[in-house]
Backbone bond lengths (Angstrom), bond angles and torsions (degrees), N, CA, C in turn:
res aa  C-N    CA-C-N  psi(-1)  N-CA   C-N-CA  omega(-1)  CA-C   N-CA-C  phi
1 M - - - 1.435 - - 1.488 111.45 -
2 S 1.295 116.71 -30.47 1.451 117.33 178.94 1.498 110.12 -71.40
3 E 1.354 114.44 -25.18 1.449 118.04 175.18 1.558 108.79 -70.16
4 Q 1.274 116.85 -42.30 1.502 120.02 178.85 1.501 110.98 -65.17
5 L 1.317 112.17 -37.27 1.478 118.42 178.72 1.505 109.94 -65.11
6 G 1.332 118.04 -38.30 1.434 120.60 179.82 1.540 110.30 -69.90
7 V 1.304 120.17 -37.07 1.453 123.40 177.81 1.518 107.80 -68.57
8 F 1.342 118.16 -41.69 1.411 119.45 178.95 1.555 111.55 -61.79
9 F 1.305 117.67 -41.69 1.427 119.87 179.72 1.569 110.09 -68.58
10 L 1.326 114.48 -34.20 1.507 118.53 178.49 1.499 109.36 -66.18
11 V 1.353 117.33 -42.27 1.512 120.53 178.52 1.484 106.83 -65.26
12 L 1.343 120.26 -44.91 1.412 124.23 -179.08 1.563 111.52 -60.56
13 V 1.277 118.26 -42.49 1.485 122.50 176.36 1.519 110.18 -63.55
14 I 1.311 116.60 -43.46 1.488 120.92 178.73 1.503 109.25 -62.31
15 L 1.327 116.91 -44.95 1.490 120.91 179.33 1.480 110.56 -66.18
16 A 1.272 122.39 -42.61 1.442 127.03 176.03 1.534 109.69 -59.72
17 A 1.314 116.85 -44.12 1.456 119.93 -179.40 1.530 111.47 -67.80
18 S 1.338 117.12 -35.56 1.454 121.70 176.05 1.475 111.76 -65.84
19 V 1.353 117.42 -44.28 1.461 122.26 177.20 1.564 110.11 -62.55
20 C 1.279 116.02 -42.79 1.492 120.01 177.52 1.482 112.39 -61.54
21 L 1.342 114.11 -43.14 1.480 119.60 -178.88 1.564 107.74 -65.11
22 Y 1.378 116.22 -44.68 1.470 119.97 -179.75 1.518 111.51 -61.91
23 L 1.312 115.17 -44.35 1.517 120.32 179.02 1.520 110.61 -65.55
24 S 1.316 115.38 -37.82 1.502 117.23 177.16 1.465 112.13 -65.03
25 I 1.361 118.66 -43.98 1.493 119.95 -179.61 1.531 109.73 -67.77
26 T 1.318 118.10 -42.91 1.462 120.51 178.42 1.523 112.19 -61.13
27 M 1.290 114.59 -46.64 1.479 119.47 178.37 1.485 111.20 -63.18
28 S 1.315 118.73 -38.50 1.494 122.50 179.22 1.501 109.10 -64.23
29 R 1.386 117.71 -43.29 1.429 120.20 178.59 1.555 110.61 -62.85
30 R 1.332 116.25 -45.04 1.503 118.74 179.79 1.545 109.77 -62.87
31 V 1.301 119.04 -42.50 1.447 120.52 179.44 1.515 110.11 -64.55
32 Q 1.390 118.68 -40.33 1.408 120.63 -178.99 1.544 108.97 -67.69
33 M 1.331 120.45 -39.47 1.483 121.54 176.95 1.523 109.80 -64.20
34 G 1.273 118.23 -39.22 1.456 120.82 179.32 1.505 111.04 -66.14
35 I 1.336 118.34 -38.09 1.442 124.34 179.23 1.552 109.28 -66.91
36 N 1.346 114.11 -45.43 1.477 119.17 177.08 1.509 113.99 -62.10
37 R 1.351 117.45 -41.91 1.474 122.89 174.09 1.511 109.99 -58.86
38 W 1.277 119.49 -48.34 1.426 123.38 -177.06 1.535 110.85 -65.51
39 R 1.408 115.02 -40.30 1.409 118.28 -179.95 1.590 110.90 -66.14
40 N 1.288 116.70 -39.27 1.450 120.63 178.34 1.521 111.58 -66.03
41 E 1.349 118.94 -38.82 1.447 122.41 177.94 1.512 109.50 -67.27
42 E 1.334 117.85 -44.69 1.439 121.78 176.28 1.520 113.05 -59.41
43 K 1.352 114.59 -43.26 1.478 122.11 -177.86 1.538 107.10 -62.58
44 G 1.358 117.76 -48.84 1.446 121.47 178.83 1.515 112.94 -58.21
45 A 1.297 115.34 -44.01 1.467 120.56 -179.69 1.540 111.23 -66.04
46 L 1.289 116.08 -39.82 1.468 120.64 175.54 1.517 113.33 -67.08
47 E 1.329 117.83 -37.99 1.446 122.49 177.11 1.526 110.01 -64.77
48 T 1.362 115.49 -45.69 1.441 118.90 176.99 1.495 114.39 -60.47
49 Q 1.308 115.53 -41.10 1.499 122.36 178.23 1.573 107.69 -66.26
50 L 1.290 118.37 -40.10 1.449 123.13 -179.59 1.547 108.95 -63.99
51 K 1.310 116.42 -46.51 1.448 122.09 179.38 1.543 109.50 -60.08
52 Q 1.317 117.24 -45.41 1.454 120.35 -179.57 1.547 110.71 -62.16
53 L 1.390 116.98 -39.48 1.428 119.98 -179.01 1.537 108.98 -69.06
54 A 1.380 116.85 -40.21 1.435 119.71 178.72 1.535 111.17 -63.03
55 D 1.351 117.15 -43.73 1.447 119.30 177.71 1.526 112.44 -61.05
56 A 1.335 115.60 -42.37 1.479 117.97 179.05 1.510 112.50 -65.64
57 D 1.383 113.08 -35.65 1.490 115.32 176.87 1.488 111.13 -68.35
58 A 1.300 117.71 -39.33 1.509 120.81 179.99 1.551 108.48 -64.21
59 R 1.344 116.91 -44.35 1.512 116.92 -179.50 1.515 108.27 -63.14
60 L 1.274 118.91 -41.83 1.518 121.57 179.69 1.507 110.36 -61.94
61 Q 1.352 117.34 -41.60 1.475 118.11 178.30 1.505 112.92 -66.01
62 I 1.321 116.77 -38.55 1.437 121.68 175.52 1.501 113.99 -62.41
63 E 1.346 116.03 -44.89 1.472 122.41 174.71 1.534 111.38 -58.21
64 R 1.349 113.30 -47.76 1.491 120.49 178.44 1.538 110.76 -56.34
65 W 1.347 115.09 -46.81 1.394 121.78 -177.53 1.605 111.91 -63.93
66 K 1.346 111.66 -43.49 1.491 118.35 177.70 1.566 109.76 -61.20
67 Q 1.319 117.95 -41.76 1.488 121.66 179.42 1.537 109.52 -65.33
68 E 1.324 115.52 -40.79 1.507 118.23 -178.06 1.522 110.62 -69.19
69 H 1.332 117.31 -37.88 1.474 121.75 -173.04 1.522 113.09 -103.41
70 E 1.303 119.72 4.33 1.420 119.99 -177.14 1.564 114.82 -59.74
71 Q 1.310 113.99 -39.83 1.471 119.12 178.08 1.514 112.06 -62.62
72 E 1.369 116.43 -42.24 1.460 121.55 176.67 1.527 111.75 -63.01
73 I 1.329 114.73 -43.27 1.458 120.82 -178.79 1.529 108.54 -63.41
74 R 1.285 118.11 -45.35 1.435 121.07 -179.81 1.520 112.28 -65.73
75 L 1.327 117.79 -40.20 1.452 123.17 178.14 1.545 109.57 -62.76
76 D 1.308 116.48 -42.41 1.488 121.51 178.09 1.486 110.81 -62.30
77 A 1.307 119.74 -41.90 1.451 125.61 -179.64 1.536 107.95 -66.64
78 V 1.287 119.51 -40.20 1.469 123.80 177.83 1.507 108.67 -65.63
79 Q 1.273 118.98 -47.56 1.465 119.72 178.64 1.502 114.18 -63.40
80 R 1.291 117.33 -39.22 1.477 118.54 176.04 1.509 111.19 -65.44
81 S 1.288 117.40 -41.01 1.468 119.51 179.40 1.483 110.01 -65.48
82 S 1.305 116.59 -41.12 1.523 121.06 179.43 1.538 107.92 -62.07
83 A 1.320 117.87 -45.32 1.470 119.67 -178.41 1.534 111.48 -62.47
84 I 1.350 117.59 -39.71 1.444 119.45 177.83 1.582 110.90 -67.22
85 T 1.320 118.36 -39.55 1.426 123.75 175.48 1.472 110.68 -60.00
86 R 1.340 117.01 -48.77 1.470 119.89 -179.70 1.510 112.49 -61.38
87 G 1.336 115.68 -37.32 1.484 119.57 178.06 1.533 111.60 -63.94
88 K 1.321 114.91 -43.35 1.518 119.27 179.91 1.487 111.43 -66.24
89 V 1.329 115.68 -41.37 1.495 117.84 178.57 1.520 108.14 -67.51
90 T 1.317 118.75 -42.63 1.508 119.65 179.33 1.496 111.57 -58.17
91 E 1.362 118.82 -39.49 1.425 120.95 -179.79 1.566 111.99 -58.38
92 H 1.348 113.90 -32.81 1.475 117.56 -178.04 1.520 114.23 -84.79
93 I 1.353 115.82 -25.95 1.453 118.21 -178.32 1.549 113.38 -97.69
94 V 1.327 117.43 -8.04 1.460 119.36 -179.34 1.567 113.91 -53.55
95 P 1.364 118.04 -44.11 1.471 115.21 -179.75 1.499 113.35 -59.19
96 Y 1.246 124.61 -15.32 1.477 128.03 -174.31 1.542 109.96 -98.33
97 L 1.324 115.76 -9.93 1.472 118.14 -178.19 1.525 114.30 -78.96
98 P 1.311 118.28 150.19 1.407 120.60 176.43 1.532 111.74 -61.77
99 G 1.331 117.99 143.61 1.431 120.26 -177.16 1.519 115.01 97.26
100 F 1.310 114.57 -12.25 1.508 118.99 176.81 1.509 102.65 -95.91
101 D 1.342 115.05 112.18 1.448 119.44 -170.27 1.525 114.66 -89.62
102 L 1.326 119.29 8.10 1.455 120.74 179.35 1.510 108.72 -102.56
103 D 1.360 114.85 155.77 1.446 120.39 179.99 1.550 110.44 -70.37
104 P 1.310 120.13 125.17 1.492 122.43 -178.92 1.488 114.11 -58.40
105 K 1.397 116.93 -23.68 1.448 119.94 179.72 1.529 111.18 -71.03
106 G 1.338 117.17 -21.73 1.414 120.66 -178.91 1.567 114.70 -92.70
107 I 1.312 115.07 7.32 1.501 124.20 -176.44 1.515 107.49 -93.83
108 R 1.326 115.71 133.32 1.467 121.20 172.34 1.522 107.69 -124.89
109 F 1.295 115.36 127.12 1.470 122.47 -179.18 1.528 107.25 -84.91
110 L 1.351 118.05 129.88 1.462 121.33 178.13 1.501 112.77 -109.29
111 G 1.299 118.79 -41.04 1.453 119.84 -179.53 1.500 109.32 112.34
112 T 1.361 115.89 -136.47 1.521 120.06 -174.50 1.471 110.05 -92.64
113 P 1.254 123.32 140.17 1.497 130.11 -5.67 1.565 112.69 -84.98
114 I 1.298 116.47 -13.89 1.506 119.52 -179.76 1.500 106.81 -97.67
115 D 1.384 115.48 124.12 1.464 120.23 -177.83 1.513 113.63 -68.58
116 L 1.348 114.45 -52.94 1.467 117.64 -176.99 1.519 107.81 -156.96
117 I 1.338 113.58 161.38 1.467 124.11 177.49 1.552 107.81 -125.42
118 A 1.321 115.11 135.81 1.512 119.50 179.12 1.485 106.04 -110.49
119 F 1.374 113.41 132.44 1.410 121.04 176.97 1.525 106.20 -113.79
120 R 1.340 118.61 121.93 1.496 122.37 176.88 1.554 108.16 -77.42
121 G 1.363 113.42 129.38 1.394 117.13 173.26 1.543 113.14 81.70
122 L 1.320 117.73 14.43 1.449 120.77 179.39 1.521 113.12 -64.53
123 N 1.359 115.96 -31.53 1.411 119.28 -175.77 1.572 110.17 -92.76
124 A 1.294 119.63 10.56 1.528 121.24 177.94 1.506 108.72 -65.14
125 S 1.333 118.82 145.30 1.442 120.88 -177.49 1.531 107.88 -76.21
126 V 1.333 111.03 160.90 1.468 118.20 179.20 1.522 112.47 -60.23
127 E 1.342 116.39 -40.41 1.416 122.69 -178.58 1.561 112.51 -61.62
128 D 1.347 114.03 -36.78 1.453 116.60 179.59 1.590 108.57 -67.56
129 I 1.313 116.39 -37.32 1.434 120.65 -177.57 1.536 111.24 -74.30
130 L 1.332 115.45 -47.29 1.515 119.27 -178.28 1.476 112.98 -76.24
131 G 1.364 118.74 -26.62 1.432 123.26 179.64 1.541 114.68 -65.21
132 Q 1.277 116.87 -22.17 1.478 121.04 -179.45 1.536 110.38 -84.38
133 R 1.288 117.52 124.38 1.467 121.94 177.63 1.522 109.97 -77.30
134 R 1.309 114.88 -47.42 1.453 122.03 176.94 1.446 108.29 -115.47
135 P 1.324 116.19 136.31 1.471 118.91 176.99 1.569 109.84 -63.39
136 T 1.232 117.17 142.08 1.468 117.46 178.14 1.518 108.81 -76.43
137 R 1.287 114.06 165.88 1.463 118.84 179.96 1.497 113.93 -57.49
138 A 1.310 115.35 -38.40 1.486 120.78 177.43 1.534 111.25 -63.03
139 A 1.304 116.71 -40.47 1.487 118.83 -177.65 1.514 108.72 -76.03
140 S 1.279 120.24 -30.98 1.483 118.42 -177.09 1.479 112.96 -81.95
141 S 1.309 117.82 -15.52 1.451 120.27 -177.58 1.547 109.40 -116.29
142 A 1.351 114.11 53.40 1.482 120.05 -178.83 1.522 106.69 -69.40
143 S 1.349 113.00 143.47 1.470 116.43 178.70 1.500 110.99 -101.74
144 I 1.358 112.51 148.31 1.436 118.33 176.41 1.506 104.80 -114.08
145 G 1.313 115.26 129.03 1.500 118.66 -178.61 1.500 108.68 -155.83
146 C 1.327 114.65 -174.55 1.441 120.16 179.15 1.506 108.02 -136.61
147 A 1.290 110.83 153.34 1.500 116.62 174.85 1.525 106.26 -133.97
148 G 1.258 115.73 142.91 1.446 118.82 179.53 1.485 111.86 -133.09
149 P 1.346 117.65 146.83 1.429 120.28 -175.90 1.528 111.06 -73.68
150 S 1.377 113.32 147.06 1.427 120.21 172.09 1.481 106.82 -111.98
151 I 1.277 119.90 97.55 1.416 124.15 -173.96 1.509 110.63 -106.12
152 S 1.334 116.52 121.82 1.479 118.88 -179.68 1.514 105.36 -102.98
153 T 1.341 114.32 133.96 1.452 121.92 176.20 1.507 110.26 -124.69
154 S 1.322 115.99 161.52 1.439 119.03 176.08 1.493 106.08 -124.33
155 H 1.308 117.36 141.45 1.445 123.27 176.58 1.546 107.92 -119.52
156 G 1.323 114.86 108.78 1.476 118.93 177.99 1.513 109.24 -85.77
157 D 1.349 112.02 -169.75 1.437 118.37 -179.07 1.538 110.57 -66.44
158 S 1.341 115.34 -28.39 1.460 120.28 -178.81 1.520 111.08 -80.61
159 Q 1.354 114.74 -4.40 1.491 123.63 178.18 1.540 107.08 62.42
160 D 1.294 118.51 37.11 1.463 122.36 176.99 1.558 104.74 -94.33
161 S 1.304 114.01 114.88 1.481 115.44 177.57 1.493 110.66 -96.94
162 R 1.403 112.60 117.35 1.471 120.25 -179.71 1.501 107.13 -110.63
163 M 1.379 112.87 151.41 1.486 114.44 -179.94 1.537 105.45 -86.19
164 E 1.292 117.90 126.01 1.490 121.89 -177.65 1.542 107.52 -99.20
165 G 1.252 119.12 -40.89 1.444 118.78 -172.31 1.501 111.66 -163.25
166 I 1.300 118.39 145.93 1.473 122.36 175.16 1.473 110.10 -126.39
167 G 1.334 118.07 127.49 1.412 122.57 176.35 1.545 107.64 -129.79
168 W 1.296 115.96 165.58 1.479 119.50 -177.62 1.458 110.00 -121.05
169 E 1.317 113.74 135.23 1.505 121.62 176.82 1.504 108.69 -109.34
170 R 1.258 120.55 130.26 1.468 121.26 177.25 1.487 111.53 -85.60
171 G 1.339 115.01 132.08 1.438 120.30 179.85 1.486 109.51 -86.11
172 G 1.301 115.26 168.45 1.479 117.74 -179.37 1.539 110.63 -76.18
173 G 1.317 115.79 137.31 1.436 121.41 -178.26 1.493 109.03 -116.81
174 R 1.299 113.03 164.28 1.491 117.73 176.48 1.529 107.36 -124.86
175 R 1.268 116.62 147.26 1.456 121.15 -179.10 1.472 111.16 -88.94
176 R 1.325 115.12 142.59 1.434 121.15 174.20 1.545 108.28 -85.08
177 Q 1.294 115.68 141.42 1.447 119.23 178.91 1.485 110.64 -100.84
């Protein structure tokens, strides 16, 4: 009987060791899963916090850049606006400048994309037109052509574009038959 009791205790010890080993492995897995879950939650929280800090830093840098360059941006906007205004004014005064060989009374301003159209003889009196029985050779062979401005500008280091000179180039015309 003592031999049976010894075998029984041996089986009991082996069984207890197996249960302890099983519980140890199970507990180790549960602890590891808990640690992994906590690590992932912490990692997510830190990533979110890092993104928020990076966004705040980027906004701060943009604001700082805007403050440092605001004067340059405003100056550039004023220069562009001034250039556009000068261009529009120039379109209206070109017919009165020297070198423009057409009568300013025969000029009609259109705007975009065609700046103006010149009509030869638009200001001729009605008697001159009706008094002629046959049109003269000059009147019957009117030419259609185009003229474009030749504007030279200078761009300095300050990027200030000033009008230096305006000349006119005559485009090729074709004669009506």
